[in-house]
C-alpha positions as CSV (number, residue, x, y, z in Angstrom):
1,M,-20.7,0.9,-12.0
2,L,-17.1,-2.4,-12.6
3,G,-19.4,-3.9,-15.5
4,N,-18.8,0.3,-17.1
5,C,-16.6,-0.8,-20.4
6,E,-15.9,2.9,-21.4
7,A,-12.5,3.5,-22.9
8,V,-10.0,4.2,-20.2
9,T,-8.3,7.7,-20.2
10,P,-7.6,9.4,-17.4
11,R,-10.5,11.3,-17.2
12,T,-12.9,8.4,-17.1
13,A,-10.6,5.7,-14.9
14,A,-12.3,7.1,-11.7
15,R,-16.1,9.9,-12.1
16,R,-15.9,11.0,-8.4
17,S,-19.6,9.3,-7.6
18,G,-22.0,10.6,-4.8
19,G,-19.9,9.9,-1.5
20,S,-16.4,9.3,-1.3
21,G,-14.0,7.9,-2.9
22,F,-14.6,7.3,-7.1
23,V,-16.6,4.9,-9.3
24,L,-13.9,3.5,-11.3
25,S,-14.2,1.8,-15.0
26,R,-13.8,-1.4,-15.3
27,G,-10.8,-1.1,-17.5
28,V,-8.8,-0.3,-14.9
29,V,-9.6,-1.7,-12.6
30,I,-8.8,-4.3,-14.9
31,L,-5.1,-2.5,-15.7
32,F,-4.3,-3.3,-11.0
33,A,-4.9,-5.8,-11.9
34,V,-2.6,-6.4,-14.7
35,A,0.0,-4.5,-13.4
36,C,0.3,-6.1,-10.3
37,G,0.1,-9.7,-11.0
38,T,3.3,-8.7,-13.8
39,A,5.2,-7.3,-10.4
40,V,4.5,-10.2,-8.4
41,A,5.2,-13.2,-10.8
42,N,8.7,-11.6,-10.9
43,V,9.3,-12.7,-7.6
44,Y,8.2,-16.7,-7.9
45,F,9.5,-17.0,-11.8
46,A,12.8,-17.8,-10.6
47,Q,12.1,-21.6,-8.7
48,P,12.1,-23.2,-11.4
49,L,15.1,-22.2,-13.5
50,L,17.8,-22.3,-10.3
51,V,20.0,-25.8,-11.9
52,T,19.5,-24.4,-15.4
53,I,21.5,-20.5,-13.5
54,G,23.4,-22.8,-10.9
55,H,25.1,-24.4,-14.4
56,D,25.2,-21.2,-16.8
57,L,26.9,-19.1,-13.9
58,A,29.0,-22.4,-12.1
59,M,27.0,-21.3,-8.9
60,S,27.4,-23.9,-6.4
61,P,24.1,-25.9,-5.2
62,G,24.0,-23.4,-1.8
63,L,24.7,-19.9,-3.5
64,V,21.4,-20.7,-6.1
65,G,19.5,-22.0,-2.8
66,S,20.3,-18.3,-1.7
67,V,18.1,-17.0,-5.1
68,V,15.0,-17.3,-4.5
69,T,15.8,-15.9,-0.2
70,L,17.4,-13.3,-1.2
71,T,14.6,-12.1,-3.8
72,H,11.7,-12.8,-0.5
73,V,14.3,-10.8,1.8
74,G,13.8,-8.0,-0.7
75,Y,10.8,-8.5,-0.8
76,G,10.4,-8.0,2.8
77,L,11.5,-5.0,3.3
78,G,9.8,-3.3,0.6
79,L,7.3,-3.7,2.1
80,F,8.2,-1.4,5.2
81,F,10.6,0.4,3.9
82,L,9.3,1.0,0.5
83,V,5.3,1.0,0.3
84,P,4.2,2.9,3.2
85,L,5.4,5.8,0.8
86,G,2.5,5.9,-0.8
87,D,-0.1,7.6,2.0
88,V,2.7,10.9,1.5
89,A,3.7,10.8,-1.5
90,D,1.8,11.0,-5.4
91,R,1.3,7.8,-5.6
92,R,1.0,7.3,-9.5
93,R,4.3,9.4,-9.9
94,L,5.6,6.3,-6.8
95,I,4.3,3.7,-8.7
96,V,5.3,4.7,-11.9
97,A,9.2,5.4,-10.4
98,Q,9.2,2.1,-8.6
99,T,7.7,0.1,-12.6
100,L,10.6,2.1,-14.1
101,L,13.7,0.8,-11.0
102,L,11.8,-2.6,-11.3
103,V,12.8,-2.7,-15.3
104,L,16.5,-1.9,-14.4
105,A,16.6,-4.5,-11.9
106,L,15.4,-7.1,-14.0
107,A,17.6,-6.3,-17.1
108,A,20.7,-5.8,-14.7
109,V,19.5,-10.2,-13.6
110,A,19.1,-11.0,-17.4
111,T,22.1,-9.4,-18.7
112,A,24.4,-11.2,-15.3
113,H,27.6,-13.0,-16.2
114,T,28.5,-13.5,-12.3
115,A,26.8,-15.0,-9.7
116,A,27.1,-11.5,-7.1
117,I,25.3,-8.8,-9.9
118,L,22.6,-12.1,-10.4
119,L,22.5,-11.8,-6.4
120,A,21.8,-8.5,-5.8
121,G,19.8,-8.0,-9.1
122,M,17.4,-10.5,-7.1
123,A,17.5,-9.0,-4.0
124,G,16.0,-5.0,-5.8
125,M,14.0,-7.3,-7.9
126,G,12.0,-8.4,-4.8
127,L,12.8,-5.0,-3.0
128,L,10.9,-3.1,-6.9
129,A,7.8,-6.1,-6.9
130,V,6.4,-4.6,-4.1
131,V,5.1,-1.8,-6.3
132,T,1.9,-4.5,-6.2
133,Q,1.0,-3.1,-3.2
134,T,1.1,0.1,-3.6
135,L,-1.1,-0.3,-6.6
136,M,-3.3,-2.6,-4.2
137,A,-3.4,0.5,-1.4
138,F,-3.8,3.3,-4.4
139,A,-7.0,0.8,-6.4
140,A,-8.4,0.4,-2.5
141,S,-8.8,4.2,-2.2
142,L,-9.7,5.5,-5.0
143,A,-13.4,3.5,-4.6
144,H,-16.2,4.0,-3.3
145,P,-17.1,2.3,0.0
146,A,-19.7,0.4,-1.5
147,Q,-17.5,-0.8,-4.2
148,R,-13.7,-1.3,-2.5
149,G,-14.3,-5.2,-2.1
150,R,-14.8,-5.6,-5.6
151,V,-12.4,-3.7,-6.2
152,V,-9.9,-4.7,-4.2
153,G,-10.9,-8.8,-5.1
154,L,-10.7,-8.5,-8.9
155,V,-7.2,-6.8,-8.0
156,T,-6.1,-9.2,-5.9
157,S,-7.4,-12.0,-9.2
158,G,-4.4,-10.4,-11.3
159,V,-1.7,-11.3,-7.7
160,V,-3.6,-14.5,-7.5
161,I,-3.1,-15.7,-11.7
162,G,0.4,-13.9,-11.5
163,I,1.8,-15.8,-8.3
164,L,0.1,-19.6,-10.5
165,L,1.4,-18.7,-13.5
166,A,4.8,-17.5,-13.1
167,R,6.3,-20.5,-12.4
168,T,4.3,-22.1,-15.6
169,A,5.0,-19.1,-17.7
170,S,9.2,-18.6,-16.8
171,G,10.1,-23.1,-17.6
172,L,8.7,-22.6,-21.0
173,M,9.9,-19.8,-21.5
174,A,13.3,-21.2,-21.4
175,D,12.9,-24.3,-22.4
176,L,12.6,-22.1,-25.2
177,A,14.9,-19.6,-25.2
178,G,16.9,-19.3,-22.1
179,W,16.6,-17.9,-18.9
180,R,17.4,-15.0,-20.0
181,S,14.2,-14.9,-22.0
182,V,12.2,-14.8,-19.0
183,Y,13.5,-11.4,-17.2
184,L,13.7,-10.0,-20.8
185,A,10.4,-10.5,-21.5
186,S,9.0,-9.3,-18.6
187,A,11.7,-6.1,-18.0
188,A,9.9,-5.3,-21.4
189,L,6.8,-5.6,-20.3
190,T,7.0,-3.6,-16.9
191,A,8.7,-0.7,-19.4
192,L,5.3,-0.8,-21.4
193,L,3.0,-0.3,-18.0
194,A,5.3,2.2,-16.6
195,L,4.2,4.2,-20.0
196,V,0.2,2.3,-19.1
197,L,0.1,3.4,-15.9
198,H,1.7,6.9,-16.5
199,R,-0.8,8.1,-18.6
200,V,-3.6,6.9,-17.2
201,L,-3.7,6.4,-13.6
202,P,-6.0,9.3,-12.5
203,R,-4.8,12.0,-10.1
204,R,-6.0,12.6,-6.7
205,D,-5.2,16.6,-6.2
206,D,-8.0,17.0,-4.0
207,V,-6.6,14.3,-0.8
208,P,-4.3,16.7,1.1
209,A,-0.6,16.1,1.9
210,I,-0.2,13.5,4.9
211,S,2.9,15.4,6.7
212,L,5.2,13.3,8.5
213,R,8.9,12.3,7.6
214,Y,10.2,9.4,6.5
215,G,11.7,7.7,10.2
216,Q,7.7,8.6,12.0
217,L,6.1,7.3,8.6
218,L,7.6,4.2,9.5
219,R,7.0,3.7,13.2
220,S,3.6,4.7,13.1
221,T,2.9,1.5,11.1
222,I,4.6,-0.5,14.0
223,S,1.6,2.1,16.4
224,L,-1.2,1.3,14.1
225,F,-0.7,-2.1,15.3
226,A,-0.6,-0.9,19.2
227,R,-4.0,0.5,17.8
228,E,-6.1,-1.7,15.6
229,R,-7.0,-4.3,17.5
230,L,-8.9,-6.0,14.1
231,L,-5.8,-4.8,12.4
232,R,-3.9,-7.6,14.8
233,L,-6.4,-9.8,14.7
234,R,-6.2,-9.9,10.7
235,A,-2.9,-10.2,9.9
236,L,-2.3,-13.1,12.0
237,L,-5.4,-15.3,10.5
238,G,-3.5,-14.0,7.3
239,L,0.0,-15.6,8.4
240,L,-1.7,-18.4,9.5
241,I,-4.0,-18.5,5.8
242,F,-0.5,-18.3,3.8
243,A,1.4,-20.9,6.1
244,A,-1.6,-23.5,4.7
245,F,-1.0,-22.4,1.6
246,S,3.1,-22.2,1.6
247,T,2.5,-25.9,3.1
248,L,1.2,-27.1,-0.5
249,W,2.4,-24.7,-2.5
250,S,6.8,-25.6,-2.0
251,S,6.1,-29.6,-0.9
252,I,3.9,-30.6,-3.8
253,A,7.0,-31.1,-6.0
254,L,7.5,-34.1,-4.4
255,P,5.1,-36.7,-4.4
256,L,4.7,-35.1,-8.1
257,S,7.6,-36.2,-8.8
258,K,8.5,-39.6,-7.1
259,P,6.3,-42.9,-8.6
260,P,3.6,-43.7,-9.2
261,Y,3.1,-40.1,-11.3
262,S,7.4,-39.1,-11.8
263,L,5.7,-35.4,-13.5
264,S,8.2,-33.7,-15.4
265,H,8.9,-30.4,-14.0
266,T,6.3,-28.4,-16.9
267,A,3.9,-30.4,-16.0
268,I,4.5,-29.9,-12.1
269,G,4.5,-26.0,-12.9
270,A,1.3,-26.6,-14.8
271,W,-0.6,-27.4,-11.9
272,G,-0.5,-24.5,-10.6
273,L,-3.0,-24.0,-13.7
274,V,-5.7,-25.5,-11.3
275,G,-4.6,-23.4,-8.9
276,V,-6.3,-19.5,-10.7
277,V,-9.5,-20.5,-9.3
278,G,-8.8,-18.9,-6.8
279,A,-8.9,-15.8,-8.5
280,L,-13.1,-16.8,-9.4
281,A,-12.7,-16.1,-5.3
282,A,-11.2,-13.0,-4.8
283,T,-14.3,-11.6,-6.5
284,M,-16.4,-13.2,-5.1
285,A,-15.7,-12.0,-2.4
286,G,-15.5,-9.3,-2.4
287,R,-19.0,-8.8,-3.6
288,L,-19.6,-10.4,-0.9
289,N,-18.0,-7.9,1.6
290,D,-19.1,-5.1,-0.1
291,R,-23.3,-6.7,1.4
292,G,-21.6,-6.5,5.0
293,L,-20.7,-10.5,4.6
294,S,-17.3,-10.1,5.9
295,Q,-18.1,-12.1,9.5
296,R,-20.4,-14.9,7.3
297,T,-17.3,-15.2,4.5
298,T,-14.6,-15.1,6.4
299,G,-15.8,-18.1,8.9
300,I,-17.2,-20.6,5.9
301,A,-13.7,-20.1,4.0
302,L,-12.2,-21.6,6.9
303,A,-14.3,-24.4,6.8
304,L,-13.3,-24.8,3.5
305,L,-9.6,-24.5,3.7
306,A,-9.9,-27.3,7.2
307,A,-11.6,-29.0,5.1
308,S,-9.0,-29.4,1.4
309,W,-6.7,-31.2,3.7
310,L,-8.6,-34.1,4.2
311,P,-9.2,-35.0,-0.4
312,L,-5.0,-33.4,-0.4
313,A,-3.5,-36.7,2.0
314,F,-5.2,-38.8,-1.0
315,T,-3.2,-37.2,-3.4
316,R,-0.3,-40.4,-4.0
317,S,-3.4,-42.3,-4.6
318,S,-5.2,-39.9,-6.3
319,L,-4.7,-36.6,-8.8
320,W,-8.4,-35.9,-8.6
321,A,-8.0,-35.7,-4.8
322,L,-5.6,-33.3,-5.4
323,V,-7.5,-31.3,-7.4
324,V,-10.0,-30.9,-5.6
325,G,-8.2,-29.9,-2.5
326,V,-6.3,-27.0,-4.7
327,I,-9.1,-26.3,-5.8
328,L,-10.8,-25.7,-2.6
329,L,-8.0,-24.0,-0.5
330,D,-6.9,-21.6,-3.5
331,L,-10.6,-20.4,-2.9
332,A,-10.8,-20.3,0.8
333,V,-7.4,-18.7,0.9
334,Q,-8.1,-16.2,-1.3
335,A,-11.3,-15.6,-0.6
336,V,-9.8,-14.5,3.8
337,H,-6.9,-12.6,2.2
338,V,-9.6,-10.6,0.6
339,T,-11.6,-10.4,3.0
340,N,-8.9,-9.2,5.6
341,Q,-7.6,-6.6,3.1
342,T,-11.4,-4.8,2.7
343,L,-11.9,-4.9,6.3
344,I,-8.5,-3.6,6.9
345,H,-8.0,-0.7,4.8
346,A,-11.7,0.7,6.1
347,L,-9.9,1.1,9.6
348,H,-7.9,4.4,8.3
349,P,-8.0,4.8,4.4
350,D,-5.6,7.7,4.8
351,A,-3.5,4.9,5.7
352,G,-3.4,3.0,3.7
353,S,-0.7,1.8,2.2
354,R,0.6,1.6,5.7
355,L,-2.5,-0.7,6.7
356,I,-1.6,-3.0,3.1
357,G,2.5,-2.8,3.9
358,G,2.2,-4.0,7.3
359,Y,-0.3,-6.7,7.0
360,M,1.7,-8.9,4.3
361,I,4.8,-8.6,6.2
362,F,2.6,-11.3,8.6
363,Y,1.6,-12.3,4.9
364,S,5.6,-13.4,4.5
365,I,6.6,-14.7,7.7
366,G,3.7,-17.2,7.0
367,S,4.9,-17.8,3.5
368,A,8.5,-18.2,4.5
369,T,7.4,-20.5,7.5
370,G,5.7,-22.0,6.2
371,A,7.5,-23.5,3.2
372,I,10.0,-24.1,5.6
373,A,7.4,-26.6,7.8
374,A,6.3,-28.4,5.3
375,T,10.0,-29.5,3.4
376,S,11.8,-30.3,6.1
377,L,9.0,-32.4,7.4
378,Y,8.4,-33.8,4.1
379,T,11.8,-34.9,4.2
380,A,11.7,-36.6,7.8
381,A,7.6,-37.8,7.5
382,G,6.2,-38.0,4.3
383,W,3.7,-36.3,2.9
384,G,0.8,-37.4,5.5
385,A,2.9,-35.5,7.9
386,V,2.4,-32.4,5.0
387,C,-0.7,-32.9,4.8
388,A,-1.2,-32.8,9.0
389,L,0.7,-29.8,9.2
390,G,-1.5,-27.8,6.5
391,A,-5.3,-29.1,8.4
392,A,-3.3,-28.1,12.0
393,I,-2.6,-24.7,10.1
394,S,-6.1,-24.1,9.0
395,C,-7.9,-25.7,12.0
396,L,-6.0,-23.1,14.1
397,A,-6.9,-19.9,12.0
398,L,-10.8,-21.2,12.0
399,A,-10.4,-21.1,15.9
400,L,-8.9,-18.1,16.5
401,W,-12.2,-16.9,14.2
402,T,-14.7,-18.7,16.3
403,L,-12.7,-17.2,19.1
404,T,-12.9,-13.3,18.2
405,R,-16.0,-13.1,15.5
406,H,-18.1,-11.0,18.3
407,S,-15.5,-9.2,19.6
408,T,-13.9,-7.5,17.0
409,P,-16.3,-4.5,15.4
410,D,-16.3,-5.0,11.1
411,P,-15.6,-1.2,10.0
412,T,-16.6,-1.2,6.8
413,T,-19.7,-1.7,8.2
414,K,-20.2,2.3,8.8
415,A,-18.8,3.3,5.2
416,T,-21.7,1.3,3.5
């Protein structure tokens, strides 16, 4: 079980259980979580560093803004063009190779002395950071069906912590040793993880290779969406919940930086620590999914997501209201996210990389849409309008689940 505390070695990382899949040791699941969190954090490091980077490299404000855009564009391209390779290639070798290439991209960013090199490095870093999703699919495929929800939940906890702490960590490191130190430290840590992953990740020689050419592989990702109604539904829910998530986190700095709070960038970044509570939801949701409660978990979480915007609306008059709203929102989003990934992987375990990669494209679309809409709306109509937008998106997700919950079968009930 997950609670086993045996040493993590290639022999003990995964043991064949009585059914399909493996019983993963707790140590190797934590390794998956750490590796995922470290990889995805690279996408978010730059956000508090943009002004400093721009001054150092003499970049115009518009060009500096493209740093984040290019990173996310690279990530989106990686989800479609790289993640599906996990279904036809040796995932262990693919993960190690991609992680080593990520080290090179990080080194290029850290040593960049022109805007062109920096932007190319950022795009490459985003492209290769999708090793997070390859790791997620690998962890889900290794886990025994009765354990899969807990494994996905724990690994997702690592992703949540990586995203939310990235801004805080990069801001603190930049203050201490400059912005380049952030990427140098990440490159060193990523290189160490590549070595550990090479030694620890289990081999699955018993899994037959899928014979698909690269073009067929990409087309099959699209055909999976055409065939599977549950995949389309959960991808749409993913788009909506992350649009709501991004609506909050992309705009919260705006009211906090103005009176009556006038918080510093470091203080604003520290609010990510409150959101780490969402990592607990990921683990709990995984356990509930293993008990066959995926629909109930989804419904309760979406109701909490809609309710979270009520305390968030009082942010300008109470930081405690903001704390409550952030906790509710992050708990809800991560609970639905874990449920989505557990359910879609159960559809076709042999296509796990394509399923999760395709699903995460919708996640990226939702995140980008929420960020653009929230910042634009705040400028035009203020914080109240941003909260109304978040509530509307959340209620739309709840309505979608309510209308479809009886007509969409739960594939995990076949595997338990």
